[in-house]
PATIRO-339354 format. One line per field, with one value per residue: chain; residue number from 1; x, y, z of N, C-alpha, C, O in turn; residue in three letters. Coordinates in steps of 0.05 Angstrom, whole numbers, plus 32768, in hexadecimal, padded with zeros to 4 digits. Atoms other than C-alpha are relative to their C-alpha. Layout:
<pts>
senu <- A,...
mike <- NUM,...
n_x <- X,...
n_y <- Y,...
n_z <- Z,...
ca_x <- X,...
ca_y <- Y,...
ca_z <- Z,...
c_x <- X,...
c_y <- Y,...
c_z <- Z,...
o_x <- X,...
o_y <- Y,...
o_z <- Z,...
zanu <- ALA,...
</pts>
This chain:
<pts>
senu <- A,A,A,A,A,A,A,A,A,A,A,A,A,A,A,A,A,A,A,A,A,A,A,A,A,A,A,A,A,A,A,A,A,A,A,A,A,A,A,A,A,A,A,A,A,A,A,A,A,A,A,A,A,A,A,A,A,A,A,A,A,A,A,A,A,A,A,A,A,A,A,A,A,A,A,A,A,A,A,A,A,A,A,A,A,A,A,A,A,A,A,A,A,A,A,A,A,A,A,A,A,A,A,A,A,A,A,A,A,A,A,A,A,A,A,A,A
mike <- 1,2,3,4,5,6,7,8,9,10,11,12,13,14,15,16,17,18,19,20,21,22,23,24,25,26,27,28,29,30,31,32,33,34,35,36,37,38,39,40,41,42,43,44,45,46,47,48,49,50,51,52,53,54,55,56,57,58,59,60,61,62,63,64,65,66,67,68,69,70,71,72,73,74,75,76,77,78,79,80,81,82,83,84,85,86,87,88,89,90,91,92,93,94,95,96,97,98,99,100,101,102,103,104,105,106,107,108,109,110,111,112,113,114,115,116,117
n_x <- 7FFC,7FF1,7FFF,7FEB,8006,7FE6,8000,7FE8,8002,7FED,7FE8,7FF3,7FEC,8001,8019,7FFC,7FED,800E,8015,7FFB,8003,801C,800C,7FFA,800F,801B,8002,7FFD,8014,801A,8014,8005,8011,7FF2,8007,7FF3,800F,7FEE,800B,7FEB,8002,7FFA,8012,8001,800B,7FEF,7FE9,800B,8006,7FE7,7FF3,800F,7FFA,7FE4,7FF9,8011,8010,8018,8014,8011,7FF1,8010,7FF1,800B,8008,7FF7,7FE5,7FFA,8018,8015,8008,7FF5,7FE3,7FFC,8009,7FED,7FE7,7FEB,7FF1,7FEA,8003,8018,800F,8014,800E,8009,801A,800B,801B,8013,7FF9,7FEC,7FE5,7FED,7FE5,7FFE,7FE7,7FF3,7FED,8008,7FF6,8011,801A,7FFF,7FFE,801A,8013,7FF8,8008,801D,800C,7FF7,8011,801B,7FFF,7FFD,8019
n_y <- 801D,800C,801D,800E,801B,800D,801B,800D,801C,8009,800A,7FE9,7FF5,7FE2,7FF9,8005,7FEC,7FE7,8000,7FF2,7FE3,7FFB,8002,7FE7,7FEB,8005,7FF7,7FE3,7FF1,800C,7FF0,7FE7,8006,8011,801C,8012,8017,8013,8014,8014,8013,801A,8016,800F,7FEF,8002,7FEF,7FE5,7FFA,7FFF,7FE7,7FEA,8000,7FFB,7FE5,7FEE,7FF1,7FFB,7FF3,8014,8010,8014,800E,7FFE,801B,8007,7FF6,7FEF,7FFF,7FF0,7FEA,7FE6,8001,7FFD,7FE5,7FEC,8005,8009,8017,8006,7FF5,7FF5,7FED,7FF2,7FE9,7FED,7FF6,7FEC,8006,8001,8017,7FF8,800B,7FEA,800B,801D,800B,7FEC,800A,7FF9,7FE5,7FED,8002,7FF2,7FE4,7FF7,7FFF,7FEB,7FE6,7FFE,7FFD,7FE6,7FED,8002,7FF3,7FE3,7FF5
n_z <- 7FFE,8016,7FFF,800F,8008,8000,800B,7FF6,7FFC,7FEB,800D,800D,7FEE,7FFE,7FF2,7FE3,7FF7,7FFE,7FEC,7FE7,8004,8004,7FE5,7FF2,800D,7FF9,7FE4,7FFF,800E,8000,7FF1,800E,8017,8014,7FFD,8013,8007,800C,8012,8004,8017,7FF5,8005,7FE7,7FEB,7FE9,8005,8000,7FE4,7FF1,8008,7FF4,7FE3,7FFC,8009,7FF1,8014,7FF1,8010,800E,8013,800F,8015,801B,8009,801B,8003,8017,8012,7FF3,8011,7FF7,8005,801D,8009,7FF7,800E,7FED,800A,7FEE,7FE5,7FF5,8010,7FEF,800B,7FEB,8009,7FEE,7FF7,8016,8010,8014,7FFC,7FFD,8006,8004,7FF8,7FF0,7FEC,7FE5,7FF9,800E,7FF3,7FE6,8007,800A,7FEA,7FED,800C,8001,7FE5,7FF6,800D,7FF4,7FE6,8004,8009
ca_x <- 811E,814D,814E,8189,8175,81B1,81B8,81E9,81F7,8218,824B,825E,82A0,829D,8255,8269,82A5,8276,8244,8268,826B,8222,820F,8231,8210,81CD,81D7,81EA,81B2,8178,8155,815B,8134,8167,8153,8175,8150,817C,816D,8196,81A5,81B2,8193,81A4,8179,81A7,81E3,81B9,819F,81E4,8202,81CC,81D9,8225,8227,81F2,81C5,818D,8164,812F,814D,812D,8142,8139,8110,812B,816F,818C,814A,8122,80FA,8112,815B,8155,812F,8163,819B,81C0,81F7,8229,8230,8230,81FA,81CF,819F,8194,814C,812A,80E5,80C4,80E5,8117,815A,818F,81CC,81DE,8216,8228,8266,825E,8289,8260,821F,8234,8249,8207,81DE,8206,81FB,81B1,81A1,81CC,81A4,8162,8178,8187,8141
ca_y <- 7D9E,7D75,7D2B,7D01,7CC3,7C96,7C58,7C27,7BDE,7BB8,7B9C,7BE1,7BF4,7C3F,7C41,7C24,7C53,7C8E,7C78,7C92,7CD8,7CD4,7CBF,7CFD,7D2B,7D0B,7D16,7D5E,7D72,7D43,7D6E,7DA9,7D85,7D59,7D11,7CD6,7C9E,7C62,7C34,7BF4,7BC7,7B8C,7B49,7B28,7B47,7B30,7B55,7B94,7B93,7B85,7BC0,7BEF,7BDA,7BDB,7C1E,7C3D,7C53,7C71,7C8B,7C68,7C2F,7C03,7BD3,7BDE,7BA1,7B81,7BA3,7BC1,7BB2,7BDD,7C11,7C4B,7C36,7C30,7C72,7C98,7C79,7C5C,7C2E,7C30,7C3F,7C67,7C91,7CC7,7CFF,7D3C,7D53,7D91,7D94,7D9D,7D5F,7D86,7D62,7D92,7D64,7D1F,7CF6,7D2C,7D1F,7D21,7D60,7D84,7D6C,7D86,7DC9,7DCF,7DBE,7DED,7E27,7E18,7E12,7E50,7E77,7E5F,7E77,7EBC,7EC4
ca_z <- 7BFD,7BD4,7BC4,7BAF,7B88,7B95,7B68,7B86,7B96,7BCF,7B9E,7B83,7BA3,7B91,7BAB,7BEE,7BF3,7BE9,7C1E,7C5C,7C3F,7C29,7C70,7C8C,7C59,7C69,7CB4,7CA9,7C7A,7C84,7CB8,7C89,7C52,7C2E,7C21,7BFF,7BDD,7BD0,7B96,7B95,7B5B,7B8A,7B78,7BBB,7BF1,7C28,7C09,7C01,7C49,7C65,7C3E,7C57,7C9F,7C99,7C76,7CA4,7C6A,7C94,7C5A,7C2F,7C08,7BD3,7B9D,7B52,7B40,7B00,7B0B,7ACB,7AA7,7AD8,7AB1,7ADC,7AD8,7A8C,7A84,7AAC,7A82,7ABD,7AA5,7ADE,7B28,7B51,7B30,7B4F,7B40,7B6C,7B66,7B82,7BA2,7B5E,7B41,7B17,7B0F,7B28,7B20,7B08,7B26,7B57,7B81,7BCC,7BD4,7BA0,7BC0,7C04,7BE6,7BC2,7BFF,7C2C,7BFB,7BF2,7C3C,7C4C,7C19,7C36,7C7B,7C5F,7C43
c_x <- 800E,8001,8016,7FF6,801B,7FFE,801B,7FFC,8014,801A,8010,8014,8000,7FE7,8005,8015,7FF3,7FED,8007,7FFD,7FE3,7FF1,8004,7FF0,7FE2,7FFB,7FFF,7FE8,7FE4,7FEA,7FFA,7FF0,800D,7FF9,8010,7FED,8012,7FF2,8017,7FFB,8006,7FEA,7FFD,7FF8,8012,8019,7FF8,7FFB,8019,800F,7FF3,8007,801D,8009,7FEF,7FF0,7FE4,7FEA,7FF0,8011,7FEC,8011,7FF2,7FF9,8009,801C,8004,7FE8,7FE9,7FFA,800C,801E,8005,7FF9,8013,801C,8017,800D,8017,7FFA,8019,7FF3,7FEC,7FF4,7FF7,7FE8,7FF6,7FE3,7FEB,8006,8014,801B,8014,801C,7FFE,801D,8012,8013,7FF8,8009,7FEF,7FE4,8000,8003,7FE6,7FEC,8006,7FF8,7FE2,7FF4,800A,7FEF,7FE4,8000,8002,7FE5,7FEB
c_y <- 7FF6,7FE2,7FF5,7FE4,7FF2,7FE3,7FF3,7FE2,7FF8,7FF7,8016,800D,801E,8009,7FFE,8013,801B,8001,800E,801E,8008,7FFF,801A,8017,7FFE,8009,801E,800F,7FF5,8010,801A,7FFB,7FEE,7FE3,7FF0,7FE8,7FED,7FEB,7FED,7FEF,7FE3,7FEB,7FF0,8013,8001,8013,801E,8009,8003,801A,8018,8002,8008,801C,8016,8013,8004,800F,7FE9,7FF2,7FEC,7FF3,8005,7FE4,7FFE,800C,8013,8002,800F,8018,801B,8001,8004,801C,8016,7FFC,7FF8,7FE7,7FF8,800D,800B,8014,800E,8017,8011,800E,8015,7FF9,7FFF,7FE9,8007,7FF4,8017,7FF6,7FE2,7FF8,8014,7FF3,800A,801C,8015,8001,8010,801E,800C,8003,8017,801B,8004,8006,801A,8016,8001,800E,801E,800C,8002
c_z <- 7FE7,8005,7FEF,7FFA,7FFB,7FF6,8007,8002,8016,7FF5,7FF2,8013,8002,800F,801E,800C,8004,8018,801A,7FFE,7FFC,801B,800F,7FF4,8008,801D,8003,7FF5,8000,800E,7FF3,7FE6,7FEB,8006,7FEB,7FFD,7FF2,7FF0,7FF9,7FE8,800A,7FF8,801A,8017,8018,7FFD,8003,801D,8011,7FFA,800C,801D,8005,7FFA,800E,7FEE,800C,7FF0,7FF2,7FEC,7FF3,7FEB,7FE5,7FF6,7FE3,7FFA,7FE8,7FED,800C,7FEE,8008,7FFA,7FE2,7FF7,8008,7FF3,8012,7FF5,8012,801B,800B,7FED,8012,7FF1,8018,7FF4,8014,8007,7FEA,7FED,7FEA,8007,8000,7FF9,7FFC,8007,800E,8014,801C,8008,7FF3,800C,801A,7FFB,7FF7,8016,8014,7FF5,8000,801B,800D,7FF4,800B,801B,7FFE,7FF8,8016
o_x <- 8009,8001,8019,7FF3,802A,7FF2,8030,7FE6,8029,802F,8026,800C,8001,7FE8,7FFE,8012,7FFC,7FE6,7FF5,7FF2,7FDA,7FDF,7FF2,7FE6,7FD5,7FE7,7FEF,7FDF,7FD1,7FD4,7FE7,7FE9,8001,7FF9,8017,7FE0,801A,7FDF,802A,7FE4,800A,7FD2,7FE7,8007,8015,8020,8006,8003,801B,801A,8001,800C,8023,801A,7FF3,7FEE,7FD2,7FD9,7FF6,801F,7FDB,8028,7FD9,800A,8008,8025,7FF5,7FE8,7FD3,800C,8014,8028,8017,8007,8015,802E,802E,8000,8024,7FE8,802F,8001,7FE1,7FFF,7FE9,7FE9,7FF9,7FD9,7FD5,7FF9,801A,8024,8017,802D,7FEC,8030,8029,800B,7FEA,7FFA,7FE9,7FD8,7FEE,7FF5,7FDE,7FDF,7FF5,7FED,7FD9,7FE3,7FFB,7FE7,7FD8,7FEC,7FFA,7FE2,7FD5
o_y <- 7FFE,7FD8,7FFD,7FD4,7FF9,7FD2,7FFE,7FD7,8005,7FF8,8010,801B,8029,801D,8010,801B,802A,8017,801D,802C,801D,800F,8024,8028,8012,8017,8029,8024,8002,8014,8028,800E,7FEA,7FDA,7FFA,7FDF,7FF2,7FDF,7FF4,7FE9,7FD1,7FF2,7FE6,8024,8016,8021,802E,801F,8015,8027,802A,8018,8019,8027,802E,802B,7FF4,801C,7FD2,7FFE,7FE0,7FFA,8005,7FD5,8011,800B,8027,8015,8011,8025,802A,8016,8014,8028,802A,800C,7FFC,7FD3,7FE4,801E,8004,801F,8001,8021,8007,801A,8012,7FE4,7FF4,7FE6,7FF6,7FF6,8024,8006,7FD5,8005,8018,7FE0,801E,802B,802A,8016,801F,802E,8021,8018,8025,802C,8019,8017,8026,8029,8016,801A,802C,8024,800B
o_z <- 7FD1,801C,7FD8,800D,7FE9,8004,8002,7FFA,8019,8003,7FE7,8025,8018,801E,802E,8023,8015,8022,8024,8010,8006,8020,801C,8003,800E,8023,8012,8000,7FF6,8004,7FFA,7FD8,7FD6,801C,7FD5,8010,7FDB,7FF9,7FEC,7FE1,7FF9,7FF7,8020,801F,8024,8011,800E,8025,8021,800C,8016,8028,8016,8007,8009,7FF2,8007,7FFC,7FF5,7FDC,8001,7FE7,7FE4,7FEE,7FD3,7FE3,7FE6,7FDC,8000,7FE3,7FF7,7FF1,7FDB,7FE7,7FFB,7FF7,800B,7FF0,800D,801E,8001,7FDC,8024,7FDD,802A,7FDF,802C,7FFE,7FEE,7FD8,7FD9,801E,7FEC,7FF0,8007,8000,8009,8021,801E,8015,7FFF,800E,801F,8009,7FFF,8019,801D,8003,8006,801E,801D,8002,800E,8022,8010,7FFB,8011
zanu <- LYS,PHE,LEU,LEU,LEU,GLU,PHE,TRP,ALA,SER,TRP,CYS,VAL,PRO,CYS,ARG,LYS,ASN,ASN,PRO,GLU,LEU,VAL,GLU,ILE,TYR,LYS,LYS,TYR,ASN,LYS,LYS,GLY,PHE,GLU,ILE,TYR,GLY,ILE,SER,MET,ASP,VAL,LEU,LYS,GLU,SER,TRP,ILE,THR,ALA,ILE,LYS,ASN,ASP,HIS,LEU,ASN,TRP,VAL,ASN,THR,VAL,ALA,GLU,GLU,GLY,TRP,ASN,ASN,ASP,ILE,VAL,LYS,SER,LEU,GLY,ILE,GLN,SER,PHE,PRO,ALA,ASN,PHE,LEU,VAL,ASP,LYS,ASN,GLY,LYS,ILE,LEU,ALA,MET,ASN,ILE,GLU,GLN,SER,GLU,LEU,GLU,ASP,PHE,LEU,GLU,ASN,GLN,TYR,ARG,LEU,GLN,ASN,LEU,GLN
</pts>
């Protein structure tokens, strides 16, 4: 199992451009154990909800209360978006700010190896 912690915002143009590819990766690997947890920096709930619906983000989504002053955001050193962390089932960070193509290659290799065992 792998988890992508995806920090984003409805007003972040690069984040929104990445979402369609993330949706496809999620569809392909979710049943194999891949999950995404979206953490938004949005202040306006309506903008956040609209972006989730428009971009078809069918994974768990939440808002970082206090935005940039959120303790988790600060402790992870997030200063710009998009930002993400790929984590394994033990909570070990495997990658930071992984590109979608790299993420898909990683998942493909991992799940292919699991099928061989």
